[in-house]
C-alpha positions in Angstrom: 0.1 0.0 0.0 2.7 2.5 1.0 5.5 1.0 -1.0 3.8 2.0 -4.1 4.2 5.8 -3.4 8.0 5.2 -2.8 8.3 3.2 -5.9 9.2 5.5 -8.8 7.4 5.3 -12.0 6.8 7.6 -14.8 3.3 8.6 -13.6 4.6 10.0 -10.4 5.3 13.3 -12.2 1.8 13.3 -13.7 0.3 12.5 -10.2 2.3 15.3 -8.3 0.8 17.8 -11.0 -2.8 17.1 -9.9 -2.2 16.0 -6.3 -5.0 17.0 -3.9 -4.5 18.2 -0.3 -5.5 14.6 0.8 -3.3 11.5 -0.4 -4.8 8.4 -2.1 -5.0 5.1 0.0 -4.0 2.8 -2.8 -5.8 -0.3 -1.5 -8.8 1.7 -0.9 -8.7 2.8 -4.6 -8.5 -0.5 -5.8 -11.3 -1.8 -3.7 -13.8 1.1 -4.8 -12.9 1.3 -8.5 -15.3 1.4 -11.2 -14.5 1.1 -14.8 -16.6 3.9 -15.9 -14.5 6.2 -13.7 -11.1 5.3 -15.2 -10.4 8.2 -17.3 -11.9 10.6 -14.4 -9.5 8.9 -12.0 -6.4 9.2 -14.0 -7.2 12.8 -14.0 -7.2 12.7 -10.3 -4.5 12.0 -7.7 -3.3 8.5 -8.0 -0.5 6.7 -9.7 -0.8 4.1 -12.2 0.8 0.9 -10.9 3.7 -1.0 -12.8 3.8 -4.6 -12.4 6.5 -6.1 -10.2 8.8 -8.4 -12.2 8.7 -11.7 -10.4 10.2 -15.2 -11.3 6.7 -16.6 -12.0 4.4 -13.5 -12.4 0.8 -14.1 -12.4 -1.3 -13.0 -15.4 -2.4 -9.5 -14.9 -3.8 -6.5 -16.8 -2.9 -2.8 -15.8 -5.8 -0.4 -15.4 -7.4 0.8 -12.5 -9.7 3.6 -11.2 -10.8 5.4 -8.0 -13.3 6.6 -5.6 -12.5 8.5 -2.3 -13.6 7.7 1.1 -13.4 10.0 4.2 -12.0 8.5 7.1 -13.7 8.7 10.4 -12.7 8.1 14.1 -15.4 5.4 14.6 -18.1 3.5 12.6 -21.7 3.9 12.4 -24.0 0.9 12.2 -25.8 1.9 9.0 -24.8 -1.1 7.0 -25.5 -0.5 3.5 -26.0 3.2 3.8 -24.6 3.8 0.4 -25.4 0.8 -1.5 -25.1 2.3 -4.9 -22.8 0.2 -7.1 -22.3 -3.1 -8.8 -20.8 -4.7 -5.5 -24.4 -4.5 -4.0 -26.0 -5.9 -7.0 -23.5 -8.9 -6.8 -23.6 -9.1 -3.0 -22.3 -12.4 -1.9 -20.9 -13.3 -5.2 -22.2 -16.7 -5.7 -23.2 -19.4 -3.3 -21.0 -22.1 -1.9 -22.8 -24.5 -4.4 -21.5 -22.5 -7.3 -17.8 -22.0 -6.5 -14.9 -24.6 -6.5 -14.3 -25.8 -2.8 -11.4 -24.1 -0.7 -10.2 -27.2 0.8 -8.2 -25.5 3.8 -10.3 -24.1 6.5 -7.8 -21.4 6.9 -9.7 -19.7 4.3 -11.4 -17.8 7.2 -14.5 -17.2 5.4 -13.4 -16.2 2.0 -16.1 -18.3 0.4 -18.5 -18.6 3.4 -20.4 -16.7 6.0 -18.7 -18.7 8.6 -15.5 -17.9 10.4 -13.1 -20.7 11.2 -11.7 -21.4 14.8 -8.3 -20.6 13.2 -9.5 -16.9 13.7 -9.4 -17.0 17.2 -6.5 -19.0 17.7 -4.6 -16.5 15.7 -6.2 -13.6 17.7 -5.0 -15.3 21.1 -1.7 -16.4 19.7 -2.1 -19.9 20.8 -0.4 -21.2 17.6 2.8 -19.3 18.7 2.5 -20.5 22.3 2.3 -24.0 21.0 5.3 -23.6 18.9 7.3 -22.3 21.6 6.2 -25.2 24.0 6.9 -27.9 21.4 10.4 -26.4 20.7 11.2 -27.5 24.2 10.2 -31.2 23.8 9.1 -33.7 21.2 5.8 -33.2 19.7 3.1 -35.4 21.3 0.6 -37.5 19.4 -2.9 -37.6 20.7 -2.3 -41.2 21.8 0.4 -40.1 23.8 -1.3 -37.5 26.0 -2.9 -39.2 28.9 -4.8 -36.0 30.0 -6.2 -35.7 26.6 -7.3 -39.2 26.6 -8.9 -38.7 30.0 -10.7 -35.8 29.1 -12.0 -37.4 25.8 -13.3 -40.3 27.9 -15.0 -38.1 30.7 -18.5 -37.0 30.8 -19.0 -33.4 29.5 -19.9 -32.1 33.1 -17.1 -33.7 34.9 -13.9 -32.3 33.4 -12.7 -31.1 36.9 -13.0 -34.7 38.1 -11.2 -36.2 35.4 -8.4 -33.5 35.8 -8.1 -34.3 39.5 -8.1 -38.0 38.9 -5.2 -37.4 36.5 -3.3 -35.5 38.8 -3.9 -38.0 41.6 -2.4 -40.7 39.5 1.0 -38.9 39.9 0.9 -36.7 36.8 1.9 -33.0 36.5 0.5 -30.5 34.3 2.8 -28.2 32.8 2.0 -25.3 30.3 3.1 -27.1 27.0 0.8 -30.0 28.0 -2.0 -27.5 28.8 -1.8 -25.7 25.4 -1.7 -29.0 23.6 -4.7 -30.3 25.1 -6.6 -27.0 24.8 -5.8 -26.9 21.0 -6.8 -30.6 20.6 -10.1 -30.1 22.3 -10.7 -27.2 20.0 -10.0 -29.1 16.8 -12.5 -31.4 17.9 -15.0 -28.6 18.6 -15.1 -29.9 22.2 -15.4 -26.1 23.5 -17.2 -26.9 26.7 -14.6 -29.4 27.9 -11.8 -26.9 27.0 -13.5 -24.0 28.9 -14.0 -26.2 32.0 -10.4 -27.4 31.8 -9.2 -23.6 31.8 -11.7 -22.7 34.5 -10.3 -25.7 36.7 -6.8 -24.5 36.1 -7.5 -20.9 37.0 -9.6 -21.9 40.3 -7.0 -24.4 41.3 -4.2 -21.7 40.7 -1.9 -24.4 39.0 -0.4 -21.6 36.8 -0.1 -17.8 37.0 -2.3 -17.1 34.0 -1.1 -14.7 31.3 -3.0 -12.4 29.0 -3.1 -15.2 26.4 -4.7 -17.6 29.0 -7.4 -14.9 29.7 -7.8 -14.4 26.1 -8.4 -18.1 25.5 -11.0 -18.1 28.2 -12.9 -15.3 26.8 -12.8 -17.0 23.2 -14.3 -20.4 24.8 -16.9 -18.3 27.1 -18.0 -16.6 23.7 -18.1 -20.0 22.0 -20.3 -21.9 24.7 -22.3 -19.0 26.2 -22.3 -16.2 23.7 -20.5 -12.7 23.0 -22.2 -11.0 25.9 -21.1 -13.4 28.7 -17.7 -13.1 27.1 -17.8 -9.4 27.4 -19.1 -9.5 30.9 -16.1 -12.1 31.6 -13.5 -9.4 30.6 -14.5 -7.3 33.5 -13.2 -9.9 35.9 -9.9 -10.1 34.1 -7.2 -8.6 35.9 -6.6 -4.8 34.6 -2.9 -5.8 33.9 -3.9 -8.5 31.7 -6.9 -6.6 30.0 -4.9 -6.2 26.9 -5.6 -5.8 23.1 -5.1 -9.7 22.7 -8.0 -10.0 25.0 -10.3 -7.6 23.1 -9.4 -8.6 19.6 -10.5 -12.0 20.6 -13.9 -10.8 21.6 -14.0 -8.7 18.3 -13.1 -12.1 16.4 -16.1 -13.7 17.9 -18.3 -10.9 17.1 -17.2 -11.0 13.6 -17.8 -14.6 13.5 -21.6 -14.2 14.1 -21.6 -10.9 12.0 -22.8 -9.0 14.9 -22.0 -5.6 13.3 -23.1 -3.3 16.1 -21.2 -5.1 19.0 -18.0 -5.5 16.7 -17.8 -1.8 16.0 -18.3 -1.2 19.7 -15.5 -3.5 20.9 -13.2 -2.1 18.0 -13.8 1.5 19.3 -13.3 0.5 22.9 -10.0 -0.9 22.0 -9.0 2.6 20.4 -10.6 4.5 23.3 -8.4 2.4 25.8 -5.4 3.5 23.7 -4.4 0.0 22.5 -2.0 -0.3 19.5 -4.4 -2.0 17.2 -2.9 -5.0 15.4 -3.4 -5.7 11.7 -5.4 -8.8 13.0 -8.1 -6.4 14.4 -8.3 -4.4 11.0 -8.7 -7.7 9.1 -11.5 -8.8 11.2 -13.4 -5.6 10.3 -12.5 -6.2 6.7 -13.9 -9.7 6.9 -17.0 -8.3 8.6 -17.7 -5.4 6.1 -16.8 -7.9 3.1 -19.9 -9.9 4.3 -22.4 -7.1 5.2 -21.3 -3.9 3.8 -18.5 -3.6 1.2 -18.8 0.1 1.1 -16.9 0.3 4.6 -14.1 -1.5 3.3 -12.6 1.8 2.2 -13.0 3.3 5.6 -11.1 0.5 7.4 -8.2 0.7 4.8 -7.8 4.4 5.1 -7.8 4.1 8.9 -5.1 1.5 8.5 -2.9 3.9 6.5 -3.4 6.7 8.9 -2.5 4.4 11.7 0.5 3.3 9.8 -0.7 -0.5 10.2 0.9 -2.4 7.2 -1.5 -4.9 5.3 -0.9 -8.7 6.0 -1.1 -11.5 3.6 -5.0 -12.1 4.9 -5.7 -8.5 4.1 -4.8 -9.1 0.6 -6.6 -12.3 0.5 -9.7 -10.5 1.5 -9.4 -7.9 -0.9 -8.6 -10.1 -3.9 -11.7 -12.1 -3.0 -13.9 -9.1 -2.7 -12.9 -7.6 -6.1 -13.2 -11.0 -7.9 -16.7 -11.5 -6.3 -17.7 -8.2 -7.9 -16.4 -9.4 -11.1 -14.0 -6.6 -11.3 -11.0 -8.4 -12.7 -8.9 -5.5 -13.6 -8.9 -4.2 -9.9 -8.5 -7.8 -8.5 -5.2 -7.9 -10.6 -4.2 -4.4 -9.3 -4.7 -5.6 -5.6 -2.1 -8.3 -6.5 0.3 -5.8 -8.0 0.0 -3.8 -4.9 0.8 -6.8 -2.7 3.7 -7.7 -4.7 5.1 -4.1 -4.6 4.8 -4.4 -0.6 7.1 -7.6 -0.9 4.2 -10.1 -0.3 4.0 -12.8 -2.7 0.7 -14.6 -3.3 0.4 -17.8 -1.6 -1.5 -20.9 -3.2 -4.7 -19.8 -1.8 -4.7 -16.5 -3.3 -3.6 -17.9 -6.7 -6.4 -20.5 -6.4 -9.0 -17.6 -5.6 -7.7 -15.5 -8.6 -8.0 -18.6 -10.9 -11.5 -19.2 -9.6 -12.6 -15.6 -10.4 -11.1 -15.7 -13.6 -13.0 -18.8 -14.4 -16.3 -17.1 -13.5 -15.3 -13.9 -15.3 -14.9 -15.8 -18.4 -11.1 -15.4 -18.7 -10.2 -19.0 -19.0 -6.8 -18.6 -20.6 -5.8 -16.4 -17.7 -7.2 -19.2 -15.3 -5.2 -21.8 -17.0 -2.1 -20.0 -16.7 -2.6 -19.4 -13.1 -3.2 -23.2 -12.7 0.0 -24.0 -14.5 1.9 -21.9 -12.0 0.2 -23.5 -9.0 1.2 -26.8 -10.5 4.6 -25.8 -10.9 7.3 -27.8 -12.9 6.4 -31.2 -11.4 2.9 -31.9 -10.0 4.2 -35.1 -8.3 6.7 -33.3 -6.4 4.2 -30.3 -5.7 1.4 -32.7 -4.8 0.0 -30.3 -2.2 -1.3 -28.4 -5.1 -3.5 -31.2 -6.3 -6.4 -30.5 -4.1 -6.6 -26.9 -5.3 -6.3 -27.6 -9.1 -8.6 -30.5 -9.3 -12.0 -28.7 -8.9 -10.8 -25.8 -10.8 -10.0 -28.0 -13.8 -13.2 -29.5 -13.2 -15.0 -25.9 -13.4 -13.0 -25.3 -16.7 -14.3 -28.6 -18.0 -10.9 -30.0 -18.6 -11.5 -33.6 -18.3 -8.1 -34.7 -19.3 -6.4 -32.4 -16.7 -8.7 -33.8 -14.0 -7.8 -37.4 -14.8 -4.3 -36.5 -15.1 -4.2 -34.7 -11.6 -6.3 -37.6 -10.0 -3.8 -40.2 -11.3 -1.2 -38.6 -9.2 -3.1 -39.0 -6.2 -5.3 -42.2 -6.8 -2.8 -44.8 -5.8 -2.5 -43.4 -2.4 -4.9 -40.5 -2.1 -5.4 -38.1 0.9 -8.9 -37.3 2.4 -8.9 -33.6 0.9 -7.5 -34.8 -2.5 -10.7 -37.2 -2.5 -13.0 -34.6 -1.8 -11.6 -32.4 -4.5 -11.9 -35.1 -6.9 -15.4 -35.7 -6.0 -16.2 -32.4 -6.7 -14.3 -32.1 -10.0 -15.7 -35.3 -11.5 -19.1 -34.0 -10.5 -18.8 -30.8 -12.3 -17.7 -32.8 -15.4 -21.1 -34.7 -15.0 -19.2 -37.8 -14.0 -21.4 -38.6 -11.2 -20.5 -42.4 -11.1 -16.7 -41.6 -10.7 -17.6 -39.3 -8.0 -19.5 -42.1 -6.3 -16.6 -44.3 -6.9 -14.2 -42.1 -5.1 -16.6 -41.5 -2.3 -17.2 -45.1 -1.6 -13.6 -46.0 -1.8 -12.9 -43.6 1.0 -14.7 -45.9 3.5 -12.2 -48.8 2.6 -9.3 -46.5 3.6 -10.8 -44.5 6.5 -13.7 -46.6 7.8 -15.7 -43.6 8.9 -15.9 -40.1 7.6 -16.9 -36.7 8.8 -19.9 -34.9 7.4 -18.0 -32.7 5.1 -16.9 -35.7 2.8 -20.9 -36.6 2.5 -21.5 -33.0 2.0 -19.1 -33.0 -1.1 -21.1 -35.9 -2.8 -24.4 -34.3 -1.6 -23.4 -31.1 -3.5 -22.8 -33.2 -6.7 -26.3 -34.6 -6.5 -27.7 -31.2 -5.7 -26.0 -29.6 -8.6 -27.0 -32.4 -10.9 -30.6 -32.3 -9.7 -30.3 -36.1 -8.7 -33.2 -35.7 -6.1 -33.6 -39.3 -5.2 -29.7 -39.8 -4.7 -29.6 -36.8 -2.7 -32.3 -38.0 -0.4 -30.9 -41.5 0.0 -27.6 -39.9 0.8 -29.1 -37.5 3.3 -30.7 -40.6 5.0 -27.5 -42.2 5.1 -25.9 -39.5 6.8 -28.2 -39.5 9.6 -27.8 -43.3 9.9 -24.1 -42.9 10.1 -24.4 -40.2 12.8 -22.9 -37.4 10.9 -23.5 -34.0 12.0 -25.9 -31.8 10.2 -24.2 -28.4 9.5 -24.7 -25.5 7.5 -23.2 -27.0 4.3 -25.5 -30.0 4.6 -28.4 -27.9 5.0 -27.6 -25.7 2.0 -27.3 -28.8 -0.2 -30.5 -30.1 0.9 -32.3 -26.9 0.4 -30.9 -26.6 -3.1 -31.7 -30.3 -3.8 -35.5 -29.7 -2.9 -35.8 -26.5 -4.7 -34.5 -27.8 -8.0 -37.0 -30.6 -7.6 -39.7 -27.9 -7.4 -40.6 -28.5 -3.7 -40.4 -25.2 -2.3 -42.4 -25.6 0.7 -40.5 -28.8 1.5 -37.3 -26.9 1.3 -38.5 -24.3 3.7 -39.7 -27.0 6.2 -36.3 -28.8 6.3 -34.3 -25.5 6.5 -36.6 -24.5 9.5 -36.7 -28.1 11.2 -33.1 -28.9 10.7 -31.6 -25.5 11.9 -33.9 -25.7 15.0 -33.1 -29.3 15.9 -29.3 -29.0 15.3 -29.0 -25.4 16.6 -27.3 -24.1 13.6 -27.5 -20.7 11.9 -28.2 -21.5 8.1 -25.8 -19.6 5.7 -27.2 -16.5 4.2 -27.0 -17.8 0.9 -29.2 -20.5 1.8 -31.8 -18.2 2.8 -31.5 -16.3 -0.4 -31.9 -19.3 -2.6 -35.3 -20.2 -0.9 -36.3 -16.4 -0.8 -35.4 -16.3 -4.4 -37.9 -19.3 -5.3 -40.7 -17.6 -3.5 -39.9 -14.5 -5.3 -40.2 -16.2 -8.5 -43.6 -17.5 -7.7 -45.0 -14.3 -6.6 -45.8 -15.8 -3.0 -45.6 -12.7 -1.1 -46.8 -14.2 2.3 -43.9 -16.8 2.6 -41.6 -14.4 1.2 -42.5 -11.8 4.0 -42.2 -14.7 6.6 -38.7 -15.7 5.3 -37.6 -12.2 5.0 -38.5 -11.7 8.7 -36.6 -15.0 9.7 -33.4 -13.6 8.0 -33.7 -10.6 10.1 -34.2 -12.7 13.2 -31.3 -14.6 12.3 -29.0 -11.6 12.3 -28.7 -11.1 8.5 -29.4 -7.6 8.4 -27.9 -4.4 6.5 -27.8 -6.3 3.4 -29.7 -5.1 0.2 -30.2 -8.3 -1.6 -32.8 -9.5 0.7 -34.8 -6.5 -0.1 -34.4 -6.8 -3.7 -35.7 -10.5 -3.7 -38.7 -9.4 -1.6 -39.7 -6.6 -4.1 -39.4 -9.1 -7.0 -41.9 -11.2 -5.1 -44.3 -8.3 -5.2 -43.5 -7.4 -8.9 -44.2 -11.0 -9.8 -47.4 -11.1 -7.8 -48.3 -7.7 -9.3 -49.0 -6.3 -6.0 -48.0 -2.9 -4.6 -45.6 -3.0 -1.6 -46.9 -0.3 0.3 -44.4 1.8 2.6 -41.5 -0.2 1.2 -39.3 2.7 0.9 -40.0 3.7 4.6 -39.2 0.1 5.6 -35.8 0.4 3.9 -35.0 3.7 5.5 -36.0 2.6 8.8 -33.4 -0.3 8.4 -30.7 2.2 7.1 -30.9 0.6 3.6 -30.7 2.8 0.7 -31.7 1.5 -2.8 -28.9 0.7 -5.4 -29.8 0.9 -9.0 -31.5 -2.6 -9.3 -33.6 -1.9 -6.2 -34.6 1.6 -7.3 -35.8 0.4 -10.7 -37.9 -2.4 -8.8 -39.2 0.3 -6.4 -40.4 2.4 -9.6 -41.8 -0.7 -11.3 -44.0 -1.7 -8.1 -45.0 1.8 -7.2 -48.7 2.1 -7.5 -48.6 5.9 -7.6 -46.2 5.7 -10.5 -48.0 7.4 -13.4 -45.8 6.0 -15.9 -46.3 2.7 -14.6 -49.9 2.8 -14.5 -50.0 4.1 -18.0 -47.7 1.1 -19.2 -50.4 -1.3 -17.6 -53.0 0.4 -19.6 -51.3 0.2 -22.9 -50.3 -3.6 -22.1 
């Protein structure tokens, strides 16, 4: 971001001639560029970027444009207050069913409304603590940790008893063991047991707790009891340990559930307390606004520049995906160039994200060039790339390449490679091949988690194989698989494509309630879109209210779909403008045209009806 200003290039003189009193935040420019403003921008106060020459450069073009944002000390909660361009019309980009899978959960929400536990592990710094601890002694396997084994076997409500018994057997608990067990419990989503273990350690005073220990407990309280209980717990943390690490952990949990108001309050409190705000905290705001209000991304980037906080690799991942999802390919390429100018090279996940957006933007040659870079000179030596390129070749329709990559893996496949192959062959229409790979996994691993069933279920959903999808869903239940958001999303799509809209609605309601899960925003949009096409105002309004109850507010797409329901029903949406204004939602071009088309007092519209 700042290296671009330092780098000399021929446009620097031109930029100085027209430099305004206020400088240009380059990443902000890239995020908010609009093709129609290119000429206007080059007459403004920004420098055109030259591509950095790298040994294996990505394939990029070189044009960009700008739109300025004013920096403000805090944030309002008026999500969507200036929803006036193409990013809002393409809000959320495409659903999980329409994009290649990101096989690594460290994606942290780049293609999903969910946030990984890696978020808060990073916030707390547990990975660093674990690395320090493991440098002092050999890495333990789960089977070698007798404490972990005792906790896994103990009842959920008697963790303290299990720890006492373990200690009474002559064992001693050191910090490296504690960190290892906490992380192991997290990886199994056993947050209640992890919290009870920390509570016992604190109450028994086995260690003098540090800020990361308190941050870990804040995170677990948030996951088990909610963010308001976690905020209350912070009041009990000793003042000497009530640091930025503790508050940013709470912030990450607010972002994970997309609670905009509370996230903004926590961030502003961190600034009020005078903490030096880390890039992690700014990234959390970027992740939040990427989901709920892309117009505020520029505010965060401007604040980062003002506070001299340098973007991280994850910052760029978010910005690349944001521009790509808006189909703004030129500016996505500019974000990459800015990143390279800052001395940060794209990792394999960014390369795969760029290739994905090239595919959906129709730039297949560029996508193939990126895939070639991901593969490297020898895919056998670079086998870790297989899980990324398999589904992307599938989306390109490259049957020979999918077969070629799968042959590298087939003799001794890894689980994530199998999942990518299921998706790839499914996209090619080779459902039987996907089924063959799926069934072969049971021969190697005996039992599978729900995400592998979900990969197969997505294939059935995308190919509209209703009976096979129902059968697999029943099998998941019989095999004791946990029903999560991805499963629910696929089931809803399966029933919607079969024309069973009411059944899809019933499944969404019953399974989310029974399994205590919060469906994806895109899942609600699929269902709302189906009601909209039918002109079913009654059910569309009910679902619209449910979406708001689930905390998905401040997004204009749901209003657009609801308006389309009124349009298709040829019914006037009385007071709709006032409803939007009350929710701090302002129409973009698409919604404005729908409002005009459904306005019963619009004379032009009434005349059109008479002429029709």
